[in-house]
C-alpha positions as CSV (number, residue, x, y, z in Angstrom):
1,M,13.0,98.3,147.8
2,A,10.4,95.5,147.7
3,A,7.9,97.8,146.0
4,T,10.5,98.8,143.4
5,E,11.3,95.2,142.7
6,Q,7.6,94.5,142.1
7,L,7.3,97.5,139.7
8,F,10.3,96.9,137.5
9,N,12.2,94.1,135.9
10,V,15.9,93.7,136.8
11,R,17.2,95.9,134.0
12,E,14.8,98.7,134.6
13,R,15.3,98.5,138.4
14,K,19.0,99.0,137.9
15,R,18.4,102.0,135.7
16,F,16.0,103.4,138.3
17,E,18.7,102.9,141.0
18,R,21.4,104.6,138.8
19,H,19.0,107.5,138.3
20,D,18.7,107.8,142.1
21,I,22.5,107.8,142.4
22,W,22.8,110.5,139.8
23,E,20.1,112.7,141.6
24,R,22.1,112.4,144.9
25,I,25.3,113.4,143.1
26,A,23.5,116.3,141.3
27,E,22.0,117.6,144.7
28,N,25.4,117.4,146.4
29,G,26.6,121.0,146.9
30,T,30.2,119.9,147.6
31,I,30.5,118.0,144.2
32,S,29.0,120.9,142.2
33,A,31.3,123.4,144.0
34,A,34.3,121.1,143.2
35,V,33.3,121.1,139.5
36,M,33.3,124.9,139.5
37,V,36.7,125.0,141.2
38,F,38.2,122.7,138.6
39,A,36.8,124.9,135.9
40,A,38.3,128.0,137.5
41,I,41.7,126.2,137.8
42,A,41.5,125.1,134.2
43,A,40.8,128.7,133.2
44,V,43.8,130.1,135.1
45,I,46.1,127.4,133.5
46,C,44.7,128.0,130.1
47,A,45.0,131.8,130.4
48,N,48.8,131.4,131.0
49,T,49.5,129.0,128.1
50,D,49.6,129.4,124.3
51,A,45.9,128.3,124.2
52,Y,44.9,131.8,125.6
53,E,44.8,133.5,122.3
54,A,42.5,130.9,120.7
55,V,40.2,130.9,123.7
56,H,40.1,134.7,123.8
57,H,39.3,134.9,120.1
58,F,36.5,132.4,120.6
59,L,35.0,134.3,123.5
60,E,35.0,137.5,121.3
61,T,33.0,135.7,118.5
62,P,29.9,137.6,117.7
63,L,26.4,136.0,118.2
64,Y,23.0,137.3,117.3
65,V,19.9,136.4,119.4
66,G,16.4,137.2,118.4
67,L,13.8,136.6,115.7
68,G,13.4,138.6,112.4
69,N,14.1,142.3,113.0
70,L,14.2,141.8,116.7
71,T,17.8,140.8,117.2
72,A,20.5,141.5,119.8
73,G,24.2,141.3,119.0
74,L,26.5,140.0,121.7
75,T,29.8,138.0,122.0
76,V,30.1,134.5,123.3
77,E,31.5,135.9,126.6
78,L,28.5,138.3,126.9
79,F,26.1,135.4,126.1
80,V,27.6,133.5,129.0
81,N,27.5,136.5,131.4
82,D,24.1,137.9,130.3
83,F,22.0,135.0,129.1
84,L,23.3,131.8,130.8
85,M,23.7,133.7,134.1
86,A,20.1,134.8,133.8
87,I,19.2,131.1,134.2
88,F,21.5,131.0,137.3
89,F,19.7,134.1,138.6
90,L,16.4,132.3,137.9
91,L,17.6,129.5,140.2
92,V,18.7,132.1,142.9
93,G,15.3,133.7,142.6
94,I,13.5,130.3,143.1
95,E,15.6,129.7,146.2
96,L,14.7,133.2,147.5
97,K,11.0,132.7,146.8
98,Y,11.1,129.3,148.5
99,E,12.7,130.7,151.6
100,M,10.2,133.6,151.7
101,T,7.3,131.3,151.3
102,V,8.1,128.3,153.6
103,G,11.7,128.8,154.7
104,E,13.7,130.8,157.1
105,L,12.8,134.2,155.5
106,K,9.1,133.5,156.2
107,N,9.5,134.2,159.9
108,P,10.9,137.8,160.1
109,R,12.0,137.5,163.7
110,Q,13.9,134.3,163.0
111,A,15.5,135.7,159.8
112,M,16.3,139.2,161.2
113,L,19.6,138.3,162.8
114,P,21.3,136.6,159.8
115,M,19.8,139.1,157.4
116,L,21.1,142.1,159.4
117,A,24.4,140.3,159.7
118,A,24.5,140.1,155.9
119,V,24.1,143.9,155.8
120,G,27.2,144.2,158.1
121,G,29.0,141.7,155.8
122,V,28.2,144.0,152.9
123,V,28.9,147.4,154.3
124,V,32.3,146.7,155.9
125,P,33.9,145.1,152.8
126,A,32.7,148.0,150.7
127,C,34.1,150.5,153.1
128,I,37.5,148.6,153.2
129,Y,37.6,148.6,149.4
130,L,36.8,152.4,149.3
131,I,39.6,153.1,151.9
132,F,42.1,151.5,149.5
133,N,40.5,153.1,146.4
134,H,39.4,156.5,147.7
135,A,41.3,158.3,145.0
136,G,40.9,155.8,142.1
137,A,38.7,152.9,141.0
138,R,35.8,153.5,143.4
139,N,33.3,151.9,141.1
140,G,34.4,148.4,142.3
141,W,33.1,148.9,145.8
142,A,30.5,146.1,145.4
143,I,33.0,143.4,144.3
144,P,34.1,142.1,147.8
145,M,30.6,142.2,149.3
146,A,29.1,139.0,147.7
147,T,29.2,135.6,149.2
148,D,29.1,132.6,146.9
149,I,26.4,130.3,148.2
150,A,27.5,127.2,146.3
151,F,31.2,127.5,147.3
152,A,30.6,128.5,150.9
153,L,28.0,125.9,151.7
154,G,30.1,123.3,149.8
155,V,33.0,124.0,152.1
156,L,30.8,123.9,155.2
157,S,29.3,120.5,154.1
158,L,32.8,119.0,154.2
159,L,32.6,119.1,158.0
160,G,29.5,116.8,157.9
161,N,27.4,116.4,161.0
162,R,29.8,118.3,163.2
163,V,28.2,121.6,162.2
164,P,25.0,122.3,164.2
165,N,21.9,122.8,162.1
166,G,21.6,126.3,163.5
167,V,24.9,127.3,161.9
168,R,23.8,126.0,158.5
169,V,20.4,127.8,158.7
170,F,22.1,131.0,159.9
171,F,24.7,130.8,157.1
172,S,22.1,129.9,154.4
173,T,19.9,132.8,155.3
174,L,22.8,135.1,155.5
175,A,24.0,134.0,152.0
176,I,20.5,134.4,150.6
177,A,20.2,137.9,152.0
178,D,23.6,138.7,150.6
179,D,22.4,137.6,147.2
180,L,19.4,139.9,147.5
181,I,21.7,142.9,148.3
182,S,24.0,142.0,145.4
183,I,21.1,141.7,143.0
184,A,19.9,145.2,144.1
185,A,23.4,146.6,143.7
186,I,23.6,145.3,140.1
187,A,20.2,146.6,139.3
188,I,20.7,150.1,140.8
189,F,24.4,150.9,140.3
190,Y,25.7,148.7,137.4
191,G,23.2,149.1,134.6
192,Q,23.5,151.3,131.6
193,S,21.4,154.4,131.0
194,P,18.0,152.7,130.5
195,N,16.1,152.9,127.2
196,P,12.6,154.0,128.0
197,F,10.9,152.0,125.2
198,W,12.5,148.7,126.0
199,L,12.1,149.3,129.7
200,G,8.4,149.9,129.1
201,A,8.3,146.7,127.0
202,A,9.9,144.8,129.9
203,A,7.3,146.2,132.3
204,L,4.5,145.0,130.0
205,V,6.0,141.5,129.8
206,T,6.3,141.5,133.6
207,C,2.6,142.4,133.9
208,A,1.8,139.5,131.6
209,L,3.7,137.2,133.8
210,V,1.9,138.5,136.9
211,W,-1.4,138.1,135.1
212,L,-0.5,134.4,134.4
213,N,0.2,133.9,138.0
214,K,-3.0,135.6,139.3
215,T,-5.2,133.7,136.8
216,Q,-3.6,130.4,138.0
217,H,-1.9,129.2,134.9
218,Y,0.2,126.2,136.1
219,R,2.0,125.2,132.9
220,L,5.7,126.2,132.6
221,A,5.6,126.8,128.8
222,P,4.0,130.3,128.8
223,Y,6.3,131.4,131.7
224,S,9.3,130.2,129.8
225,V,8.4,131.9,126.6
226,L,7.6,135.2,128.3
227,G,10.8,134.8,130.4
228,L,12.8,134.7,127.2
229,L,11.0,137.8,125.9
230,L,11.6,139.6,129.2
231,W,15.3,138.8,129.0
232,F,15.4,140.3,125.5
233,C,13.6,143.4,126.6
234,M,15.9,143.8,129.6
235,F,19.0,143.3,127.5
236,K,17.9,146.0,125.0
237,S,16.8,148.3,127.8
238,G,20.3,148.7,129.3
239,V,19.3,147.2,132.7
240,H,21.4,144.2,133.4
241,A,19.6,141.3,131.7
242,T,20.3,138.7,134.4
243,L,17.7,140.4,136.5
244,A,15.0,138.9,134.2
245,G,15.7,135.5,135.9
246,V,14.8,136.9,139.3
247,I,11.6,138.6,138.0
248,L,10.6,135.4,136.3
249,A,11.2,133.3,139.4
250,F,8.9,135.5,141.5
251,T,6.1,135.2,139.0
252,I,6.1,131.4,138.7
253,P,3.4,130.0,140.9
254,A,4.5,128.3,144.2
255,K,1.1,126.6,144.5
256,C,-0.3,123.6,142.6
257,G,-3.5,123.4,140.6
258,V,-4.8,120.3,142.5
259,K,-7.0,120.3,145.6
260,L,-4.7,118.2,147.7
261,D,-7.3,117.5,150.4
262,S,-9.3,115.6,147.7
263,L,-6.4,113.9,146.0
264,T,-6.4,110.7,148.2
265,D,-10.1,110.2,147.6
266,W,-9.7,110.7,143.8
267,L,-6.8,108.2,143.7
268,G,-8.9,105.8,145.7
269,E,-11.6,106.0,143.0
270,C,-9.0,105.6,140.1
271,L,-7.1,102.6,141.4
272,P,-9.9,100.1,141.3
273,L,-10.8,101.3,137.8
274,L,-7.2,100.8,136.7
275,D,-7.2,97.3,138.2
276,D,-10.5,96.5,136.3
277,R,-9.2,97.7,133.0
278,Y,-5.8,95.9,133.1
279,D,-5.5,92.5,131.4
280,D,-2.2,90.8,132.4
281,E,-2.6,88.4,129.4
282,A,-2.9,91.1,126.8
283,H,-0.1,93.3,125.2
284,I,0.1,96.8,126.6
285,L,-0.4,98.3,123.1
286,G,-3.8,96.6,122.9
287,Q,-5.1,98.0,126.3
288,H,-6.3,101.3,125.1
289,D,-8.7,102.0,128.0
290,F,-6.0,101.2,130.6
291,T,-3.4,103.4,129.0
292,V,-5.9,106.3,128.7
293,S,-6.7,106.0,132.4
294,T,-3.0,105.9,133.4
295,T,-2.3,108.9,131.2
296,R,-5.1,110.8,133.0
297,V,-3.6,109.9,136.4
298,E,-0.2,110.9,135.2
299,R,-1.4,114.3,134.1
300,V,-3.1,114.9,137.5
301,M,-0.1,113.8,139.5
302,H,2.2,115.9,137.4
303,R,0.2,119.0,138.4
304,V,0.6,118.1,142.1
305,T,4.1,119.5,142.0
306,P,4.1,123.3,142.0
307,P,5.5,125.0,138.8
308,L,8.2,126.6,140.9
309,I,9.5,123.2,142.0
310,R,9.2,121.8,138.5
311,M,11.3,124.7,137.2
312,E,13.9,124.2,139.9
313,R,14.2,120.5,139.0
314,L,14.5,121.4,135.4
315,I,17.4,123.9,135.7
316,S,19.3,123.1,138.9
317,T,21.5,120.4,137.4
318,P,22.3,122.3,134.2
319,V,23.1,125.4,136.3
320,N,25.3,123.6,138.8
321,F,27.2,121.3,136.4
322,V,27.1,123.2,133.1
323,I,26.4,127.0,133.4
324,L,28.4,127.8,136.5
325,P,31.5,125.8,135.3
326,I,31.3,127.5,131.9
327,F,31.0,130.9,133.7
328,A,33.9,130.1,135.9
329,F,36.1,129.0,132.9
330,V,35.1,132.1,130.9
331,N,35.6,134.6,133.7
332,A,38.6,133.2,135.6
333,Q,40.9,133.9,132.6
334,V,43.5,135.6,134.8
335,R,46.5,136.0,132.5
336,L,49.7,136.8,134.4
337,V,52.1,136.4,131.6
338,G,54.0,139.7,131.1
339,V,52.3,141.3,134.1
340,D,54.4,143.1,136.7
341,M,53.5,141.1,139.8
342,S,54.7,143.8,142.2
343,T,52.4,146.3,140.5
344,L,49.5,143.8,140.5
345,L,49.9,142.8,144.2
346,T,50.1,146.4,145.4
347,D,47.3,147.8,143.2
348,P,44.6,149.4,145.2
349,V,41.9,147.3,143.5
350,T,43.7,144.1,144.4
351,L,44.2,145.2,148.0
352,G,40.7,146.5,148.4
353,V,39.0,143.4,147.0
354,Y,41.3,140.9,148.9
355,F,41.2,142.5,152.3
356,G,37.5,143.5,151.8
357,M,36.7,139.8,151.4
358,L,39.2,138.4,154.0
359,L,38.8,141.0,156.7
360,G,35.6,142.9,155.9
361,K,33.3,139.9,155.8
362,P,34.2,138.4,159.2
363,I,34.4,141.9,160.8
364,G,31.0,142.9,159.4
365,I,29.2,139.7,160.0
366,F,30.5,139.1,163.5
367,G,30.4,142.7,164.5
368,M,26.7,143.2,163.4
369,T,25.7,139.9,165.1
370,F,27.5,140.8,168.3
371,A,25.9,144.2,168.5
372,L,22.4,142.9,167.8
373,V,22.7,140.2,170.5
374,K,24.2,142.4,173.1
375,L,21.5,145.0,172.5
376,K,19.0,142.2,173.0
377,A,17.4,142.9,169.7
378,C,18.1,139.2,168.7
379,Q,19.5,136.0,170.1
380,L,21.9,133.4,168.8
381,P,20.3,130.2,167.3
382,R,20.3,127.2,169.6
383,N,23.6,125.3,169.9
384,V,25.4,128.1,168.1
385,N,28.3,130.0,169.9
386,W,30.4,133.0,169.1
387,H,33.3,130.9,167.8
388,M,30.9,129.4,165.2
389,I,29.7,132.9,164.2
390,A,33.3,133.9,163.7
391,G,33.7,130.9,161.4
392,V,30.7,131.8,159.4
393,G,32.2,135.3,159.0
394,I,35.4,133.8,157.6
395,L,33.5,131.5,155.2
396,G,31.5,134.5,154.1
397,G,34.7,135.8,152.4
398,I,34.3,133.1,149.8
399,G,33.0,135.2,146.9
400,F,33.2,134.0,143.4
401,T,30.2,134.0,141.0
402,M,28.7,137.3,142.0
403,S,32.0,139.0,142.7
404,I,33.4,138.1,139.2
405,L,30.2,139.2,137.6
406,I,30.3,142.6,139.3
407,S,34.0,143.1,138.5
408,G,33.2,142.9,134.8
409,L,30.3,145.4,135.3
410,A,32.4,147.7,137.4
411,F,35.3,147.9,135.0
412,P,33.9,147.3,131.5
413,T,36.8,148.8,129.7
414,A,39.7,148.8,132.2
415,E,41.5,145.5,131.6
416,F,44.1,145.9,134.3
417,E,41.5,146.7,137.0
418,V,39.4,143.6,135.9
419,L,42.6,141.5,136.1
420,A,43.4,142.8,139.6
421,A,39.9,142.3,140.8
422,K,39.7,138.7,139.5
423,A,43.1,137.8,140.9
424,A,42.1,139.1,144.3
425,I,38.7,137.3,144.1
426,L,40.4,134.0,143.4
427,A,43.1,134.5,146.0
428,G,40.6,135.8,148.6
429,S,38.1,133.0,148.0
430,V,40.8,130.3,148.4
431,T,42.3,131.9,151.5
432,A,38.8,132.3,153.1
433,A,37.9,128.7,152.2
434,V,41.1,127.3,153.7
435,L,41.1,129.4,156.8
436,G,37.4,128.9,157.4
437,M,37.7,125.1,156.9
438,I,40.6,124.9,159.4
439,Y,38.9,127.2,161.9
440,M,35.5,125.4,161.8
441,S,37.1,122.0,162.1
442,V,38.7,123.2,165.3
443,V,35.6,124.8,166.6
444,C,33.3,122.0,165.7
445,K,35.2,119.0,167.1
446,H,32.3,116.8,167.9
447,P,29.1,115.8,166.1
448,A,26.2,118.2,166.7
449,P,23.3,117.0,168.9
450,K,20.7,115.0,166.9
451,N,17.8,116.5,168.8
452,E,18.6,120.2,168.1
């Protein structure tokens, strides 16, 4: 605080402190999850009032994206689901790359248990769905298999320091692996018949992105431009365009362009020079040599942060507080007016999605974990017991973002099936969140050890 007081006057210091407060709010998973919940609630309310027709008409408004003859026609709803969600997938891809570079996924042995538990948490919900829909809408098998990272970790964070760090790491790794499987399912099973020309163009753009990475280009601008071009090619190719975000994330450099072992020596040479060139009696506009030197230091220090982290900082707040709430509002339009509730509640899609999330997730996660530990292939993380693994399984049933996205892809023209899937997703996510919160609050009664 003393250093900050020396750097800024009173007004600027208060602005600096307010910026710190906003950053803490923006990084709080519980708050961002709450914003998305409110957006979903607002969507359900709106869908069952007279405002529904106006909102529906707006979402069907045509848009055109492109330049010159290279244009793509899409509606507002498709723009949200295909373009804005590609930015969300970019953030997911950044998190995946981070974990694979320096996080839990870097150590295969440590990551194996939650990753294989995620497989169990995908296979069992899909099987439960197919049991209910063996004679009908089988294409929705992937809907109940996705866990919403933001929602689930937001609920878990409400328990504070009572949850051991091992549980958080296990659940985070599981959710990340879950996302990987969901992304693969979208790419393989829910794309259109690919257009060879545009698919080839997307491959060329990807090669250009890889070339930028290999030749150590550390500015974000060329990656961003090529990322937009990649999205356009993917959209025209028939492969789901949101995958462009993941491809872009894995090509953005995770290293910096500065030799960090020499940074301290370089700063040591620069600081005396800055001190010599500064005149505290002259106006800053007249101190050309000083401002040129500070700009040079600023440019170098900017390059210390890897492009991957710079991109994450650039998009994380807009994704969590703008894109995901918009997505929730657009896709949670569950209109129940005039719908036969008995038909909806007993529809195989509703039952398959709901019980796939509520029963399939805990059975799959707990069952796979139990089998691996008993077979001595893996061992539970420190300070984590079987009751906590069961709680993780229940919370794994919170599926929102990916599940709703897949429901629209699985039933592109079947309105009732989409309605049934979305209603079940909302009901299942709320039920899993409430049950998981209650169960984990009972299991984790005391603060976790600080030295774990």
